[in-house]
DSSP file (Angstrom, degrees, kcal/mol; ACC not computed):
  #  RESIDUE AA STRUCTURE BP1 BP2  ACC     N-H-->O    O-->H-N    N-H-->O    O-->H-N    TCO  KAPPA ALPHA  PHI   PSI    X-CA   Y-CA   Z-CA
    1    1 A M              0   0    0      0, 0.0     2,-0.2     0, 0.0    50,-0.1   0.000 360.0 360.0 360.0 146.1  -25.5  -90.6  -39.1
    2    2 A S     >  -     0   0    0      1,-0.1     4,-1.6    49,-0.0     5,-0.1  -0.441 360.0-102.1 -90.7 174.4  -24.6  -91.1  -35.6
    3    3 A R  H  > S+     0   0    0      1,-0.2     4,-2.8     2,-0.2     5,-0.2   0.881 123.6  53.9 -63.4 -39.6  -22.6  -88.6  -33.5
    4    4 A E  H  > S+     0   0    0      1,-0.2     4,-2.2     2,-0.2    -1,-0.2   0.871 104.5  53.1 -65.9 -32.9  -19.6  -90.7  -33.9
    5    5 A D  H  > S+     0   0    0      2,-0.2     4,-1.9     1,-0.2    -1,-0.2   0.877 111.5  46.8 -64.6 -40.0  -19.9  -90.6  -37.6
    6    6 A V  H  X S+     0   0    0     -4,-1.6     4,-2.7     2,-0.2    -2,-0.2   0.945 111.9  51.4 -66.3 -48.9  -20.1  -86.7  -37.5
    7    7 A H  H  X S+     0   0    0     -4,-2.8     4,-3.2     1,-0.2    -2,-0.2   0.872 108.0  52.6 -60.8 -37.9  -17.1  -86.6  -35.1
    8    8 A N  H  X S+     0   0    0     -4,-2.2     4,-1.6     2,-0.2    -1,-0.2   0.907 109.1  47.9 -67.2 -40.6  -15.1  -88.9  -37.6
    9    9 A V  H  X S+     0   0    0     -4,-1.9     4,-2.6     2,-0.2    -2,-0.2   0.915 113.5  48.9 -62.9 -42.1  -15.8  -86.6  -40.5
   10   10 A W  H  X S+     0   0    0     -4,-2.7     4,-2.8     1,-0.2    -2,-0.2   0.961 108.0  53.4 -64.6 -48.5  -14.8  -83.6  -38.4
   11   11 A R  H  < S+     0   0    0     -4,-3.2    -1,-0.2     1,-0.2    -2,-0.2   0.847 113.4  42.9 -48.9 -42.3  -11.6  -85.2  -37.2
   12   12 A E  H >< S+     0   0    0     -4,-1.6     3,-0.8     1,-0.2     4,-0.3   0.902 116.2  48.0 -76.2 -43.7  -10.5  -85.9  -40.7
   13   13 A A  H 3< S+     0   0    0     -4,-2.6     3,-0.2     1,-0.2    -2,-0.2   0.833 122.1  33.5 -64.1 -33.8  -11.6  -82.4  -42.0
   14   14 A F  T >< S+     0   0    0     -4,-2.8     3,-1.7    -5,-0.2    -1,-0.2   0.126  81.1 119.1-114.0  21.9   -9.9  -80.5  -39.2
   15   15 A A  T <  S+     0   0    0     -3,-0.8    -1,-0.2     1,-0.3    -2,-0.1   0.895  85.4  37.3 -54.0 -43.3   -6.8  -82.9  -38.7
   16   16 A G  T 3  S+     0   0    0     -4,-0.3    -1,-0.3    -3,-0.2    -2,-0.1   0.255  91.6 102.5-101.6  16.6   -4.4  -80.1  -39.7
   17   17 A A    X   -     0   0    0     -3,-1.7     3,-1.3     1,-0.1    -1,-0.1  -0.850  49.7-170.5 -97.2  96.6   -6.3  -77.2  -37.9
   18   18 A P  T 3  S+     0   0    0      0, 0.0    -1,-0.1     0, 0.0    21,-0.0   0.618  82.6  51.3 -66.8 -15.3   -4.4  -76.5  -34.7
   19   19 A F  T 3  S+     0   0    0     19,-0.1    21,-2.4    20,-0.1     2,-0.5   0.096  88.3  91.7-105.2  16.0   -7.1  -74.1  -33.4
   20   20 A V  E <   -a   40   0A   0     -3,-1.3     2,-0.5    19,-0.2    21,-0.2  -0.966  53.3-171.1-117.1 124.8  -10.2  -76.3  -33.9
   21   21 A R  E     -a   41   0A   0     19,-2.7    21,-3.0    -2,-0.5     2,-0.5  -0.962   9.5-151.9-119.2 132.3  -11.2  -78.5  -30.9
   22   22 A I  E     -a   42   0A   0     -2,-0.5     2,-0.8    19,-0.2    21,-0.2  -0.919  10.3-139.8-106.5 127.6  -13.9  -81.2  -31.5
   23   23 A F  E     -a   43   0A   0     19,-3.0    21,-0.5    -2,-0.5   -16,-0.0  -0.798  21.1-179.6 -89.9 110.5  -16.0  -82.1  -28.5
   24   24 A D        +     0   0    0     -2,-0.8    -1,-0.2    19,-0.1   -17,-0.1   0.816  56.7  65.9 -83.1 -33.1  -16.4  -85.9  -28.7
   25   25 A G  S    S-     0   0    0      2,-0.1    19,-0.3     1,-0.1    -2,-0.1   0.209 102.2 -84.9 -85.5-158.3  -18.6  -86.4  -25.5
   26   26 A S  S    S+     0   0    0     17,-0.1     2,-0.3     2,-0.1    -1,-0.1   0.673  97.6  97.8 -83.2 -17.0  -22.1  -85.4  -24.7
   27   27 A Q        -     0   0    0      1,-0.0    17,-0.2    16,-0.0    -2,-0.1  -0.543  67.2-143.2 -78.2 137.3  -21.0  -81.9  -23.4
   28   28 A L        -     0   0    0     -2,-0.3    29,-0.1     1,-0.1    -2,-0.1  -0.563  29.2 -89.2 -92.2 158.8  -21.4  -79.1  -26.0
   29   29 A P        -     0   0    0      0, 0.0     2,-0.3     0, 0.0    -1,-0.1  -0.305  42.6-162.7 -64.7 156.7  -18.9  -76.2  -26.4
   30   30 A E    >>  -     0   0    0     28,-0.1     3,-1.3     1,-0.1     4,-0.6  -0.959  31.4-114.3-138.8 155.9  -19.6  -73.1  -24.3
   31   31 A I  H >> S+     0   0    0     -2,-0.3     4,-1.2     1,-0.3     3,-1.0   0.790 111.7  65.6 -62.4 -29.9  -18.3  -69.6  -24.7
   32   32 A K  H 34 S+     0   0    0      1,-0.3    -1,-0.3     2,-0.2    28,-0.0   0.775  96.0  59.2 -69.1 -22.6  -16.3  -69.8  -21.4
   33   33 A F  H <4 S+     0   0    0     -3,-1.3    -1,-0.3     1,-0.2    -2,-0.2   0.792 114.2  34.0 -70.5 -26.4  -14.1  -72.5  -23.0
   34   34 A V  H X< S+     0   0    0     -3,-1.0     3,-1.8    -4,-0.6    26,-0.3   0.482  83.1 128.7-106.6  -8.4  -13.0  -70.2  -25.8
   35   35 A A  T 3< S+     0   0    0     -4,-1.2     4,-0.0     1,-0.3    25,-0.0  -0.250  84.7   2.9 -57.1 133.0  -12.9  -67.0  -24.0
   36   36 A N  T 3  S+     0   0    0      1,-0.2    -1,-0.3     3,-0.0    -4,-0.0   0.761 114.2 105.7  61.4  29.8   -9.5  -65.2  -24.5
   37   37 A T  S <  S-     0   0    0     -3,-1.8    27,-0.6     2,-0.2    23,-0.4  -0.908  75.5-131.0-131.1 158.7   -8.4  -68.0  -26.8
   38   38 A P  S    S+     0   0    0      0, 0.0   -19,-0.1     0, 0.0     2,-0.1   0.318  70.8 119.9 -84.5   5.4   -7.9  -68.3  -30.6
   39   39 A F        -     0   0    0     -5,-0.2    21,-0.5    -6,-0.1     2,-0.5  -0.337  53.1-154.8 -82.5 154.4   -9.9  -71.6  -30.6
   40   40 A C  E     -aB  20  59A   0    -21,-2.4   -19,-2.7    19,-0.1     2,-0.4  -1.000  18.4-158.5-122.0 119.7  -13.1  -72.6  -32.3
   41   41 A D  E     -aB  21  58A   0     17,-1.9    17,-2.0    -2,-0.5     2,-0.4  -0.872   9.1-168.2-103.2 131.5  -14.8  -75.5  -30.3
   42   42 A I  E     +aB  22  57A   0    -21,-3.0   -19,-3.0    -2,-0.4     2,-0.3  -0.977  14.5 156.3-126.6 133.3  -17.3  -77.7  -32.3
   43   43 A G  E     -aB  23  56A   0     13,-2.5    13,-2.9    -2,-0.4     2,-0.3  -0.936  15.5-161.8-142.3 168.3  -19.8  -80.2  -30.9
   44   44 A C  E     - B   0  55A   0    -21,-0.5     2,-0.4    -2,-0.3    11,-0.2  -0.985  15.5-149.7-149.3 165.4  -23.0  -81.9  -31.8
   45   45 A S  E     - B   0  54A   0      9,-2.1     9,-3.0    -2,-0.3     2,-0.4  -0.997  22.7-157.3-130.3 136.9  -26.0  -83.8  -30.7
   46   46 A V  E     - B   0  53A   0     -2,-0.4     2,-0.8     7,-0.2     7,-0.2  -0.953  17.3-159.5-124.4 133.4  -27.7  -86.2  -32.9
   47   47 A D  E  >> - B   0  52A   0      5,-4.1     5,-1.9    -2,-0.4     4,-1.4  -0.848  15.6-176.4-105.2  92.6  -31.3  -87.6  -33.0
   48   48 A E  T  45S+     0   0    0     -2,-0.8    -1,-0.2     1,-0.2     5,-0.0   0.844  77.9  57.0 -62.1 -33.6  -30.7  -90.6  -35.1
   49   49 A S  T  45S+     0   0    0      1,-0.2    -1,-0.2    -3,-0.1    -2,-0.0   0.916 116.0  36.6 -64.7 -37.0  -34.4  -91.6  -35.2
   50   50 A A  T  45S-     0   0    0     -3,-0.4    -1,-0.2     2,-0.2    -2,-0.2   0.614 106.1-127.7 -87.0 -16.6  -35.3  -88.3  -36.7
   51   51 A G  T  <5 +     0   0    0     -4,-1.4     2,-0.4     1,-0.3    -3,-0.2   0.860  67.0 122.9  75.6  34.5  -32.2  -88.1  -38.8
   52   52 A M  E   < -B   47   0A   0     -5,-1.9    -5,-4.1   -51,-0.1     2,-0.3  -0.964  40.8-164.2-139.1 149.7  -31.3  -84.5  -37.5
   53   53 A G  E     -B   46   0A   0     -2,-0.4     2,-0.5    -7,-0.2    -7,-0.2  -0.936  12.8-143.8-130.0 150.4  -28.4  -83.1  -35.8
   54   54 A I  E     -B   45   0A   0     -9,-3.0    -9,-2.1    -2,-0.3     2,-0.5  -0.977  18.1-161.2-117.7 122.9  -27.6  -79.9  -33.8
   55   55 A I  E     -B   44   0A   0     -2,-0.5     2,-0.5   -11,-0.2   -11,-0.2  -0.879   5.7-171.0-107.9 131.4  -24.3  -78.4  -34.3
   56   56 A V  E     +B   43   0A   0    -13,-2.9   -13,-2.5    -2,-0.5     2,-0.4  -0.953   7.4 172.9-123.6 126.4  -22.8  -76.0  -31.9
   57   57 A S  E     -B   42   0A   0     -2,-0.5     2,-0.4   -15,-0.2   -15,-0.2  -0.988   8.3-167.5-130.1 147.9  -19.6  -74.0  -32.4
   58   58 A T  E     +B   41   0A   0    -17,-2.0   -17,-1.9    -2,-0.4     2,-0.3  -0.983   9.7 168.6-137.3 142.4  -18.2  -71.3  -30.3
   59   59 A I  E     -B   40   0A   0     -2,-0.4     2,-0.9   -19,-0.2   -19,-0.1  -0.961  42.5-111.2-142.5 163.1  -15.4  -68.7  -30.8
   60   60 A D    >>> -     0   0    0    -21,-0.5     4,-1.4   -23,-0.4     5,-1.2  -0.874  32.0-152.2 -88.9 105.5  -14.2  -65.6  -29.0
   61   61 A N  T 345S+     0   0    0     -2,-0.9    -1,-0.1     1,-0.3   -26,-0.0   0.812  90.0  52.9 -63.7 -28.8  -15.2  -63.1  -31.6
   62   62 A L  T 34>S+     0   0    0      3,-0.2     5,-1.6     4,-0.1     6,-0.3   0.827 121.4  29.9 -72.9 -29.3  -12.5  -60.6  -30.6
   63   63 A L  I X4>S+     0   0    0     -3,-0.9     6,-1.3   -26,-0.2     3,-1.3   0.902 134.4  25.5 -91.6 -74.8   -9.7  -63.1  -30.9
   64   64 A K  I 3<5S+     0   0    0     -4,-1.4    -3,-0.2   -27,-0.6    -2,-0.1   0.847 125.3  53.7 -65.6 -31.8  -10.7  -65.6  -33.6
   65   65 A G  I 3 <S-     0   0    0     -5,-1.2    -1,-0.3     4,-0.1    -3,-0.2   0.708 132.0 -13.9 -72.7 -19.8  -13.0  -63.0  -35.2
   66   66 A A  I <>5S+     0   0    0     -3,-1.3     4,-2.2    -4,-0.1    -3,-0.2   0.345 124.2  34.3-143.7 -84.7  -10.3  -60.3  -35.6
   67   67 A S  I  ><S+     0   0    0     -5,-1.6     4,-2.2     1,-0.2     5,-0.2   0.932 120.9  39.4 -64.0 -52.5   -6.8  -60.1  -34.0
   68   68 A S  H  ><S+     0   0    0     -5,-1.1     4,-2.6    -6,-0.3    -1,-0.2   0.815 113.6  56.5 -75.6 -22.1   -5.7  -63.6  -33.9
   69   69 A Q  H  > S+     0   0    0     -6,-1.3     4,-2.6     2,-0.2    -1,-0.2   0.912 107.0  49.1 -64.4 -40.1   -7.2  -64.4  -37.2
   70   70 A A  H  X S+     0   0    0     -4,-2.2     4,-2.2     2,-0.2    -2,-0.2   0.922 113.6  46.4 -70.8 -41.3   -5.1  -61.6  -38.8
   71   71 A L  H  X S+     0   0    0     -4,-2.2     4,-2.8     2,-0.2    -2,-0.2   0.928 111.8  50.5 -64.1 -42.7   -1.9  -63.0  -37.1
   72   72 A Q  H  X S+     0   0    0     -4,-2.6     4,-2.2     1,-0.2    -2,-0.2   0.969 113.7  46.5 -56.8 -54.8   -2.7  -66.6  -38.1
   73   73 A N  H  X S+     0   0    0     -4,-2.6     4,-2.6     1,-0.2    -1,-0.2   0.862 111.5  50.6 -56.6 -42.6   -3.2  -65.4  -41.7
   74   74 A A  H  X S+     0   0    0     -4,-2.2     4,-2.4     2,-0.2     6,-0.2   0.924 108.4  53.2 -62.8 -44.9   -0.1  -63.4  -41.7
   75   75 A N  H  <>S+     0   0    0     -4,-2.8     5,-2.6     1,-0.2     4,-0.3   0.932 112.4  44.4 -52.5 -49.3    1.9  -66.4  -40.3
   76   76 A I  H ><5S+     0   0    0     -4,-2.2     3,-1.1     1,-0.2    -2,-0.2   0.902 111.6  51.7 -64.6 -42.6    0.6  -68.5  -43.2
   77   77 A A  H 3<5S+     0   0    0     -4,-2.6    -1,-0.2     1,-0.2    -2,-0.2   0.859 114.2  43.6 -62.8 -37.2    1.2  -66.0  -45.8
   78   78 A L  T 3<5S-     0   0    0     -4,-2.4    -1,-0.2    -5,-0.2    -2,-0.2   0.362 116.9-109.0 -92.2   5.5    4.8  -65.5  -44.6
   79   79 A G  T < 5S+     0   0    0     -3,-1.1    -3,-0.2    -4,-0.3     2,-0.1   0.654  73.3 133.5  79.3  16.5    5.6  -69.2  -44.2
   80   80 A F  S   <S-     0   0    0     -5,-2.6     2,-0.3    -6,-0.2    -1,-0.2  -0.423  73.1 -77.2 -85.2 168.2    5.7  -69.3  -40.4
   81   81 A D    >   -     0   0    0      1,-0.2     3,-2.2    -2,-0.1    -1,-0.1  -0.571  44.7-129.5 -60.9 127.0    4.0  -71.8  -38.2
   82   82 A E  T 3  S+     0   0    0     -2,-0.3    -7,-0.2     1,-0.3    -6,-0.2   0.668 106.0  50.1 -60.4 -18.9    0.4  -70.6  -38.2
   83   83 A S  T >> S+     0   0    0     -8,-0.1     3,-2.2     2,-0.1     4,-0.6   0.334  77.9 131.6 -96.9   3.8    0.2  -70.8  -34.3
   84   84 A A  T <4 S+     0   0    0     -3,-2.2    -9,-0.1     1,-0.3    -4,-0.1  -0.423  80.6   5.7 -70.9 126.8    3.4  -68.7  -33.8
   85   85 A G  T 34 S+     0   0    0     -2,-0.2    -1,-0.3     1,-0.0    -2,-0.1   0.485 111.9  89.2  82.4   8.3    2.8  -65.9  -31.3
   86   86 A M  T <4        0   0    0     -3,-2.2    -2,-0.2     1,-0.1   -18,-0.0   0.500 360.0 360.0-113.9  -7.8   -0.7  -67.1  -30.5
   87   87 A R     <        0   0    0     -4,-0.6    -1,-0.1   -50,-0.1    -3,-0.1   0.453 360.0 360.0-105.3 360.0   -0.2  -69.6  -27.6
């Protein structure tokens, strides 16, 4: 698979996920991009000749790992927009 193939699969899989951002370019996600946000950033590098890829994802553990995850889940459970109160 090429990097573009991986990105296409991710775009389809995360199409309805408002807090997932896919890095399409050569730059990989970094903690500083998600600090103090509820986002999960995902990127990859692919070595097509070896058939291997490196996938990098970043989250702010205090937000996505705990408080904003709880709010997002409560919003979904109560029928609200899942991003309500998080932006």
